[in-house]
VMD Tcl script that builds the backbone (N, CA, C; Angstrom):
set m [mol new atoms 240]
animate dup $m
set s [atomselect $m all]
$s set {name element resname resid chain x y z} {
  {N N MET 1 A -39.181 -31.914 -111.857}
  {CA C MET 1 A -38.360 -32.469 -110.898}
  {C C MET 1 A -38.526 -33.955 -110.286}
  {N N THR 2 A -38.107 -34.909 -110.473}
  {CA C THR 2 A -38.438 -36.122 -109.877}
  {C C THR 2 A -38.012 -36.334 -108.523}
  {N N ARG 3 A -38.775 -37.192 -107.504}
  {CA C ARG 3 A -38.467 -37.665 -106.261}
  {C C ARG 3 A -38.450 -38.922 -106.116}
  {N N PRO 4 A -37.107 -39.957 -105.444}
  {CA C PRO 4 A -37.212 -40.982 -105.600}
  {C C PRO 4 A -38.564 -41.865 -104.539}
  {N N THR 5 A -39.023 -41.116 -103.754}
  {CA C THR 5 A -40.467 -41.287 -103.220}
  {C C THR 5 A -41.353 -40.174 -102.610}
  {N N ILE 6 A -42.567 -40.601 -102.426}
  {CA C ILE 6 A -43.281 -39.499 -101.964}
  {C C ILE 6 A -44.402 -40.332 -100.736}
  {N N THR 7 A -44.859 -39.310 -100.011}
  {CA C THR 7 A -45.720 -39.949 -99.037}
  {C C THR 7 A -47.089 -39.908 -99.468}
  {N N PRO 8 A -48.012 -40.375 -98.813}
  {CA C PRO 8 A -49.563 -40.690 -98.950}
  {C C PRO 8 A -50.026 -38.899 -98.869}
  {N N SER 9 A -49.428 -38.178 -97.727}
  {CA C SER 9 A -49.786 -37.134 -97.573}
  {C C SER 9 A -49.542 -35.891 -98.789}
  {N N GLU 10 A -48.069 -36.144 -98.790}
  {CA C GLU 10 A -47.411 -35.263 -100.304}
  {C C GLU 10 A -48.638 -35.527 -101.501}
  {N N LEU 11 A -48.930 -36.947 -101.695}
  {CA C LEU 11 A -49.493 -37.008 -102.963}
  {C C LEU 11 A -50.688 -36.447 -102.710}
  {N N GLY 12 A -51.663 -36.674 -101.573}
  {CA C GLY 12 A -52.862 -35.791 -101.019}
  {C C GLY 12 A -52.825 -34.405 -101.680}
  {N N ALA 13 A -51.686 -33.834 -101.159}
  {CA C ALA 13 A -51.454 -32.352 -101.304}
  {C C ALA 13 A -51.235 -31.982 -102.717}
  {N N LEU 14 A -50.530 -32.842 -103.588}
  {CA C LEU 14 A -50.240 -32.695 -104.843}
  {C C LEU 14 A -51.831 -32.646 -105.782}
  {N N VAL 15 A -52.406 -33.899 -105.200}
  {CA C VAL 15 A -53.826 -33.815 -105.878}
  {C C VAL 15 A -54.611 -32.618 -105.825}
  {N N LYS 16 A -54.784 -32.161 -104.679}
  {CA C LYS 16 A -55.617 -30.953 -104.035}
  {C C LYS 16 A -55.080 -29.789 -104.514}
  {N N ALA 17 A -53.731 -29.483 -105.080}
  {CA C ALA 17 A -53.215 -28.365 -105.642}
  {C C ALA 17 A -53.491 -28.493 -106.990}
  {N N ALA 18 A -53.286 -29.659 -107.691}
  {CA C ALA 18 A -53.881 -29.762 -108.988}
  {C C ALA 18 A -55.454 -29.678 -109.479}
  {N N ARG 19 A -56.310 -29.868 -108.526}
  {CA C ARG 19 A -57.668 -29.910 -108.668}
  {C C ARG 19 A -58.004 -28.494 -108.479}
  {N N LYS 20 A -57.693 -27.643 -107.794}
  {CA C LYS 20 A -57.789 -26.355 -107.295}
  {C C LYS 20 A -57.456 -25.463 -108.403}
  {N N ALA 21 A -56.172 -25.767 -108.985}
  {CA C ALA 21 A -55.659 -25.001 -109.998}
  {C C ALA 21 A -56.394 -25.036 -111.251}
  {N N GLN 22 A -56.893 -26.086 -111.352}
  {CA C GLN 22 A -58.058 -26.396 -112.609}
  {C C GLN 22 A -59.698 -25.871 -112.163}
  {N N GLY 23 A -59.579 -25.322 -110.831}
  {CA C GLY 23 A -60.929 -24.569 -110.673}
  {C C GLY 23 A -61.903 -25.813 -110.426}
  {N N LEU 24 A -61.759 -26.759 -109.923}
  {CA C LEU 24 A -62.677 -28.096 -109.615}
  {C C LEU 24 A -62.972 -28.163 -108.211}
  {N N ARG 25 A -63.928 -28.463 -107.826}
  {CA C ARG 25 A -64.603 -28.830 -106.496}
  {C C ARG 25 A -64.268 -30.482 -106.152}
  {N N GLN 26 A -63.828 -30.712 -105.167}
  {CA C GLN 26 A -63.964 -32.434 -104.817}
  {C C GLN 26 A -65.033 -32.946 -105.455}
  {N N ASP 27 A -66.329 -32.879 -105.520}
  {CA C ASP 27 A -67.349 -33.473 -106.242}
  {C C ASP 27 A -67.190 -33.250 -107.680}
  {N N GLU 28 A -66.862 -32.178 -108.115}
  {CA C GLU 28 A -66.790 -32.277 -109.748}
  {C C GLU 28 A -65.593 -33.227 -109.847}
  {N N LEU 29 A -64.483 -33.339 -109.322}
  {CA C LEU 29 A -63.195 -34.190 -109.660}
  {C C LEU 29 A -63.552 -35.687 -109.620}
  {N N ALA 30 A -64.463 -35.957 -108.715}
  {CA C ALA 30 A -64.892 -37.156 -108.477}
  {C C ALA 30 A -65.953 -37.436 -109.744}
  {N N GLY 31 A -66.532 -36.931 -110.029}
  {CA C GLY 31 A -67.500 -37.276 -111.216}
  {C C GLY 31 A -66.755 -37.400 -112.383}
  {N N VAL 32 A -65.803 -36.649 -112.779}
  {CA C VAL 32 A -65.484 -36.719 -114.038}
  {C C VAL 32 A -64.318 -37.392 -113.980}
  {N N ALA 33 A -63.514 -38.025 -112.708}
  {CA C ALA 33 A -62.767 -38.988 -112.727}
  {C C ALA 33 A -63.291 -40.641 -112.371}
  {N N GLY 34 A -64.633 -40.563 -112.391}
  {CA C GLY 34 A -65.345 -41.975 -112.207}
  {C C GLY 34 A -64.940 -42.313 -110.625}
  {N N VAL 35 A -64.755 -41.526 -109.759}
  {CA C VAL 35 A -64.744 -42.127 -108.264}
  {C C VAL 35 A -65.518 -41.120 -107.460}
  {N N GLY 36 A -65.648 -41.812 -106.165}
  {CA C GLY 36 A -66.565 -41.092 -105.196}
  {C C GLY 36 A -65.912 -40.073 -104.460}
  {N N LEU 37 A -67.028 -39.298 -104.184}
  {CA C LEU 37 A -66.338 -37.822 -103.177}
  {C C LEU 37 A -65.657 -38.683 -101.900}
  {N N ARG 38 A -65.964 -39.428 -101.122}
  {CA C ARG 38 A -65.219 -39.859 -100.245}
  {C C ARG 38 A -63.751 -40.188 -100.896}
  {N N PHE 39 A -63.600 -40.786 -101.703}
  {CA C PHE 39 A -62.345 -41.536 -102.192}
  {C C PHE 39 A -61.379 -40.151 -102.466}
  {N N ILE 40 A -62.101 -39.166 -102.762}
  {CA C ILE 40 A -61.264 -37.581 -102.834}
  {C C ILE 40 A -60.851 -37.324 -101.667}
  {N N VAL 41 A -61.655 -37.340 -101.082}
  {CA C VAL 41 A -61.491 -36.414 -99.578}
  {C C VAL 41 A -60.422 -37.662 -98.832}
  {N N GLU 42 A -60.669 -38.840 -98.997}
  {CA C GLU 42 A -59.609 -39.684 -98.302}
  {C C GLU 42 A -58.306 -39.362 -99.138}
  {N N LEU 43 A -58.233 -39.305 -100.436}
  {CA C LEU 43 A -56.804 -39.044 -101.118}
  {C C LEU 43 A -56.162 -37.896 -100.870}
  {N N GLU 44 A -57.164 -36.921 -101.027}
  {CA C GLU 44 A -56.385 -35.547 -100.435}
  {C C GLU 44 A -56.151 -35.346 -99.098}
  {N N GLY 45 A -56.672 -36.199 -98.227}
  {CA C GLY 45 A -56.278 -36.141 -96.625}
  {C C GLY 45 A -54.896 -37.053 -96.615}
  {N N GLY 46 A -54.500 -37.854 -97.304}
  {CA C GLY 46 A -53.400 -38.464 -97.311}
  {C C GLY 46 A -53.375 -40.078 -96.518}
  {N N LYS 47 A -54.648 -40.565 -96.898}
  {CA C LYS 47 A -55.207 -41.810 -96.294}
  {C C LYS 47 A -54.181 -42.797 -96.890}
  {N N ARG 48 A -53.595 -43.557 -96.119}
  {CA C ARG 48 A -52.415 -44.607 -96.555}
  {C C ARG 48 A -52.938 -45.783 -97.507}
  {N N THR 49 A -54.200 -46.120 -97.612}
  {CA C THR 49 A -54.811 -47.348 -97.844}
  {C C THR 49 A -55.883 -47.103 -99.330}
  {N N VAL 50 A -55.770 -46.191 -99.768}
  {CA C VAL 50 A -56.503 -45.685 -101.086}
  {C C VAL 50 A -55.894 -46.777 -102.279}
  {N N GLN 51 A -56.806 -46.840 -102.968}
  {CA C GLN 51 A -56.659 -48.093 -104.160}
  {C C GLN 51 A -56.039 -47.620 -105.216}
  {N N LEU 52 A -54.797 -48.227 -105.542}
  {CA C LEU 52 A -54.012 -47.467 -106.563}
  {C C LEU 52 A -54.722 -47.646 -108.061}
  {N N GLY 53 A -55.803 -48.039 -108.257}
  {CA C GLY 53 A -56.090 -48.156 -109.556}
  {C C GLY 53 A -56.946 -46.921 -109.471}
  {N N LYS 54 A -57.832 -46.704 -108.692}
  {CA C LYS 54 A -58.336 -45.212 -108.479}
  {C C LYS 54 A -57.382 -44.032 -108.558}
  {N N VAL 55 A -56.381 -44.253 -107.936}
  {CA C VAL 55 A -55.417 -42.826 -107.493}
  {C C VAL 55 A -54.907 -42.377 -108.977}
  {N N LEU 56 A -54.741 -43.718 -109.869}
  {CA C LEU 56 A -54.135 -43.509 -111.167}
  {C C LEU 56 A -55.363 -42.864 -112.395}
  {N N GLN 57 A -56.702 -43.147 -111.782}
  {CA C GLN 57 A -57.692 -42.402 -112.315}
  {C C GLN 57 A -57.542 -41.007 -112.408}
  {N N VAL 58 A -57.649 -40.682 -110.851}
  {CA C VAL 58 A -57.601 -39.212 -110.948}
  {C C VAL 58 A -56.449 -38.545 -111.019}
  {N N LEU 59 A -55.447 -39.041 -111.096}
  {CA C LEU 59 A -54.221 -38.382 -111.597}
  {C C LEU 59 A -54.381 -37.992 -113.065}
  {N N GLU 60 A -54.715 -38.918 -113.919}
  {CA C GLU 60 A -54.876 -38.903 -115.362}
  {C C GLU 60 A -55.954 -37.742 -115.526}
  {N N THR 61 A -57.049 -37.889 -114.919}
  {CA C THR 61 A -57.849 -37.010 -115.124}
  {C C THR 61 A -57.646 -35.645 -114.969}
  {N N LEU 62 A -56.483 -35.164 -113.764}
  {CA C LEU 62 A -56.019 -34.024 -113.598}
  {C C LEU 62 A -55.028 -33.801 -114.585}
  {N N GLY 63 A -54.271 -34.678 -115.332}
  {CA C GLY 63 A -53.507 -34.406 -116.146}
  {C C GLY 63 A -51.882 -34.457 -115.450}
  {N N CYS 64 A -51.981 -35.472 -114.448}
  {CA C CYS 64 A -50.968 -35.720 -113.818}
  {C C CYS 64 A -50.502 -37.182 -114.211}
  {N N GLY 65 A -49.055 -37.592 -113.603}
  {CA C GLY 65 A -48.690 -38.792 -113.761}
  {C C GLY 65 A -47.552 -39.160 -112.569}
  {N N ILE 66 A -47.359 -40.571 -112.600}
  {CA C ILE 66 A -46.351 -40.983 -111.643}
  {C C ILE 66 A -45.137 -41.759 -112.631}
  {N N THR 67 A -44.123 -41.317 -111.995}
  {CA C THR 67 A -42.800 -42.111 -112.553}
  {C C THR 67 A -42.330 -43.086 -111.744}
  {N N VAL 68 A -42.110 -44.431 -111.930}
  {CA C VAL 68 A -41.530 -45.281 -111.624}
  {C C VAL 68 A -40.209 -45.841 -111.976}
  {N N THR 69 A -39.172 -45.849 -111.179}
  {CA C THR 69 A -37.887 -46.205 -111.503}
  {C C THR 69 A -37.433 -47.212 -111.149}
  {N N ALA 70 A -37.070 -48.266 -112.078}
  {CA C ALA 70 A -36.598 -49.558 -111.528}
  {C C ALA 70 A -35.114 -49.502 -110.980}
  {N N PRO 71 A -34.924 -50.332 -109.788}
  {CA C PRO 71 A -33.567 -50.237 -109.173}
  {C C PRO 71 A -32.372 -50.218 -110.181}
  {N N SER 72 A -32.375 -51.037 -111.381}
  {CA C SER 72 A -31.575 -51.111 -112.518}
  {C C SER 72 A -31.459 -49.892 -112.970}
  {N N GLU 73 A -32.298 -48.979 -113.145}
  {CA C GLU 73 A -32.182 -47.540 -113.823}
  {C C GLU 73 A -31.632 -46.538 -112.436}
  {N N GLN 74 A -31.339 -46.862 -111.634}
  {CA C GLN 74 A -30.841 -45.569 -110.714}
  {C C GLN 74 A -29.226 -45.703 -110.806}
  {N N LYS 75 A -28.742 -44.403 -110.657}
  {CA C LYS 75 A -27.388 -43.733 -110.665}
  {C C LYS 75 A -26.940 -44.292 -108.993}
  {N N PRO 76 A -25.520 -44.507 -109.010}
  {CA C PRO 76 A -25.280 -44.810 -107.923}
  {C C PRO 76 A -25.323 -44.010 -106.825}
  {N N GLY 77 A -25.575 -44.619 -105.821}
  {CA C GLY 77 A -26.382 -43.582 -104.480}
  {C C GLY 77 A -27.770 -43.652 -104.572}
  {N N GLY 78 A -28.071 -44.707 -105.392}
  {CA C GLY 78 A -30.000 -44.684 -104.959}
  {C C GLY 78 A -30.730 -43.590 -105.543}
  {N N LYS 79 A -30.153 -42.682 -106.461}
  {CA C LYS 79 A -30.961 -41.665 -107.044}
  {C C LYS 79 A -30.975 -41.781 -108.622}
  {N N PRO 80 A -32.409 -41.586 -108.895}
  {CA C PRO 80 A -32.428 -41.846 -110.540}
  {C C PRO 80 A -31.892 -40.836 -111.366}
}
mol reanalyze $m
mol bondsrecalc $m
mol representation Tube
mol addrep $m
C-alpha cells in the first residue's frame, strides 16, 4: 500500500521494523549501510533533519524503497 505522505516518526518505525525483521542490531545495520550508529539511532527515533542520501542508503540496504508521485500523476482528489 502506498501513502501520499509519511512522517519522520513513521519512517523511523518502518526502518526499525525492517531492521528487526532481518535480525540486525543498530550497529550492524550502520556498518553494512555505511553510516554511523548515531545516524541509525536518530533515523529510527524520527529525527526530522536526517540526511536524505543516508536515508536512501539505509533503505536500500534493508531492501526498502520510497515512491514519489508527481502532482501530474495523481488522481483527482490528490490521491495517487
